[in-house]
C-alpha positions in Angstrom: 9.7 6.6 -7.8 7.5 7.7 -4.9 6.5 5.2 -2.2 2.9 5.6 -3.1 3.6 4.8 -6.7 5.5 1.6 -5.6 2.6 0.5 -3.4 0.1 1.3 -6.2 2.1 -0.8 -8.6 2.2 -3.8 -6.2 -1.5 -3.5 -5.5 -2.5 -3.3 -9.1 -0.4 -6.4 -9.8 -2.3 -8.4 -7.2 -5.9 -7.7 -7.9 -8.4 -8.7 -10.6 -9.6 -5.1 -11.2 -6.5 -2.9 -11.3 -8.5 0.1 -12.5 -10.4 0.1 -9.2 -7.2 0.5 -7.1 -6.9 3.9 -5.6 -3.8 4.9 -3.5 -3.7 8.2 -1.5 -0.7 9.5 0.4 -1.2 11.7 3.4 2.2 13.2 4.3 3.5 15.0 7.3 6.9 16.3 8.2 8.5 13.0 9.2 5.8 10.4 8.4 3.3 9.4 5.7 0.2 7.3 5.6 -0.6 5.4 2.4 -4.2 4.5 2.0 -5.2 1.7 -0.4 -8.7 1.2 -1.6 -9.7 -1.7 -3.9 -12.8 -3.3 -5.3 -14.8 -5.2 -2.6 -14.0 -8.5 -4.3 -10.2 -7.8 -4.2 -9.8 -7.0 -0.5 -8.9 -10.6 0.3 -6.2 -10.6 -2.4 -4.6 -7.5 -0.9 -4.8 -8.8 2.7 -3.8 -12.4 1.9 -4.0 -15.4 4.2 -3.4 -14.3 7.8 -2.4 -10.8 6.5 0.8 -12.0 4.9 0.4 -10.0 1.6 -0.4 -6.7 3.4 2.4 -7.3 5.8 4.8 -7.8 2.9 3.5 -4.5 1.3 4.1 -2.7 4.5 7.6 -4.1 4.8 8.5 -3.0 1.3 7.0 0.5 1.9 9.0 0.9 5.1 12.2 -0.2 3.5 11.7 2.3 0.7 10.9 5.0 3.2 13.9 4.3 5.3 16.2 5.8 2.6 14.5 9.2 3.1 14.3 8.9 6.9 10.5 8.9 7.0 8.0 6.6 8.8 5.3 5.0 6.6 2.1 3.3 7.5 0.0 1.4 5.0 -3.8 1.2 5.6 -6.4 -0.6 3.6 -9.6 1.4 3.2 -12.9 -0.6 2.7 
């Protein structure tokens, strides 16, 4: 399972409108940027109180990427 698929699964599980979740992965040689866009009403559910949810998503993505030796950044696109 690709890291972007994992992030998409987590994001779709958290929001009210899972069909509006769009995850794009921009890859380089040794790094990747995963962009998450959701419906405007669901942004708060992805970020969480004080950013705890998005921090947890970033931690899971970094742990999954560590196996392949890549750096991963997760960004939320409004």
